[in-house]
Backbone bond lengths (Angstrom), bond angles and torsions (degrees), N, CA, C in turn:
res aa  C-N    CA-C-N  psi(-1)  N-CA   C-N-CA  omega(-1)  CA-C   N-CA-C  phi
1 M - - - 1.433 - - 1.538 110.52 -
2 F 1.313 117.24 -26.48 1.464 120.49 -178.77 1.529 110.47 -61.43
3 G 1.314 116.92 -45.22 1.461 120.85 179.12 1.515 112.05 -63.74
4 D 1.332 116.88 -41.85 1.462 120.66 177.58 1.522 110.84 -62.99
5 A 1.325 116.48 -40.18 1.463 120.76 179.82 1.520 111.01 -62.91
6 L 1.325 116.21 -45.49 1.461 119.67 178.72 1.521 111.30 -63.55
7 Y 1.331 116.77 -42.20 1.462 120.00 179.30 1.530 110.36 -62.11
8 N 1.326 116.97 -49.34 1.461 120.33 -178.16 1.522 111.40 -58.57
9 Y 1.306 116.93 -41.83 1.464 119.86 -179.15 1.532 111.38 -70.66
10 Y 1.313 116.59 -54.01 1.467 119.77 -172.52 1.518 113.60 -75.77
11 R 1.331 118.70 -20.15 1.467 120.36 176.60 1.528 110.02 -64.24
12 D 1.322 118.17 -32.17 1.468 121.89 175.02 1.521 112.00 -89.38
13 W 1.306 117.71 -30.03 1.469 121.58 -177.49 1.529 112.20 -70.01
14 V 1.318 116.73 -41.62 1.468 121.08 -175.65 1.527 111.99 -58.75
15 P 1.346 121.04 -51.54 1.461 118.69 -179.25 1.531 113.61 -66.62
16 E 1.330 117.14 -26.28 1.467 119.92 176.93 1.524 110.84 -68.66
17 N 1.310 117.33 -35.99 1.452 122.15 -175.50 1.523 114.03 -100.36
18 Y 1.322 116.99 -18.89 1.464 122.90 178.54 1.530 108.82 -133.89
19 P 1.323 117.49 74.70 1.468 120.53 -175.28 1.528 113.87 -58.45
20 S 1.310 118.34 -24.89 1.456 120.29 179.84 1.533 112.61 -66.73
21 L 1.329 117.85 -16.70 1.468 121.32 179.60 1.528 113.06 -89.76
22 K 1.329 118.30 -4.69 1.464 120.80 -178.50 1.519 113.45 -54.72
23 P 1.344 119.67 -42.55 1.468 118.25 -179.63 1.530 113.65 -62.13
24 I 1.301 117.54 -29.42 1.466 120.85 -179.87 1.529 110.76 -78.10
25 L 1.328 116.57 -35.85 1.460 120.54 -173.56 1.523 113.73 -72.54
26 W 1.329 118.27 -14.63 1.464 118.27 178.43 1.527 111.07 -66.03
27 L 1.324 116.95 -14.75 1.464 121.19 177.57 1.535 112.31 -74.85
28 F 1.313 116.77 -19.05 1.457 121.74 -175.22 1.526 110.93 -101.87
29 P 1.330 117.38 153.48 1.472 119.97 176.85 1.523 111.38 -60.00
30 K 1.309 115.55 152.78 1.461 121.80 179.48 1.523 110.53 -63.58
31 G 1.324 115.37 152.74 1.453 121.68 175.23 1.517 109.70 -113.03
32 D 1.292 116.30 175.31 1.461 122.15 178.68 1.528 107.02 -143.68
33 K 1.330 114.93 103.85 1.463 120.07 -173.32 1.525 112.21 -60.37
34 S 1.325 117.45 -44.47 1.464 119.15 -178.31 1.532 111.24 -66.77
35 K 1.322 117.05 -36.44 1.466 120.10 175.89 1.522 110.14 -65.20
36 G 1.340 116.69 -39.54 1.456 120.48 177.96 1.520 112.81 -62.00
37 V 1.321 116.18 -39.82 1.468 120.21 177.97 1.528 109.91 -64.92
38 K 1.326 117.12 -43.71 1.471 120.39 178.66 1.527 110.95 -62.74
39 Q 1.335 116.34 -40.37 1.461 119.46 178.36 1.524 111.25 -65.87
40 L 1.327 117.02 -39.84 1.472 119.69 177.32 1.520 111.15 -63.59
41 E 1.326 117.11 -38.79 1.459 120.12 177.17 1.526 110.44 -62.92
42 D 1.325 116.35 -42.50 1.462 120.24 179.13 1.528 111.18 -63.24
43 V 1.335 116.27 -44.75 1.468 120.25 178.70 1.524 110.45 -64.95
44 A 1.337 116.98 -41.48 1.463 120.63 -178.95 1.527 111.60 -63.08
45 N 1.315 117.09 -29.10 1.465 120.33 -178.31 1.525 113.44 -92.53
46 N 1.333 117.55 -26.16 1.460 118.79 -169.40 1.522 116.29 -122.41
47 A 1.290 118.94 -18.88 1.465 120.41 -174.75 1.529 111.06 -74.50
48 F 1.320 115.19 153.68 1.453 119.42 178.50 1.524 111.16 -94.86
49 Y 1.322 116.89 -54.49 1.464 120.93 -174.87 1.526 113.19 -81.96
50 T 1.308 117.89 -33.82 1.474 120.36 -173.74 1.525 113.28 -106.00
51 R 1.304 117.45 13.30 1.462 120.37 -177.85 1.527 111.75 -58.41
52 T 1.307 117.77 -48.12 1.465 121.27 -177.83 1.519 111.05 -63.17
53 E 1.332 117.08 -44.19 1.461 120.52 179.23 1.515 111.10 -64.07
54 A 1.305 117.78 -37.81 1.459 121.36 -179.60 1.527 111.31 -70.85
55 Q 1.313 117.86 -31.64 1.455 120.47 -179.84 1.516 111.77 -72.93
56 L 1.313 117.05 -32.21 1.471 120.25 -178.39 1.525 112.38 -64.39
57 P 1.339 120.57 -55.55 1.464 118.84 178.64 1.522 112.03 -66.97
58 H 1.316 116.87 -30.39 1.457 120.14 -178.09 1.529 110.35 -61.06
59 A 1.298 118.24 -39.29 1.460 121.64 178.88 1.530 109.66 -64.59
60 H 1.308 118.12 -33.95 1.452 122.70 -179.57 1.537 111.65 -72.13
61 L 1.322 118.34 -29.46 1.460 122.34 -173.25 1.517 113.00 -76.49
62 Q 1.311 118.06 -19.90 1.457 118.74 -175.63 1.489 112.59 -94.25
């Protein structure tokens, strides 16, 4: 779930912050930033191996 969370968040974040990459990103499935944040919160609270990694970006997102 950690990988899915990062993809969902950054798939929307990248074109917002790097508009020149928008033409390339249409090749990839759509993301959902709010879903990615919720998934990161879930991983940060419940995961065993990726808990620390999930907590680090999560602090940055708020």
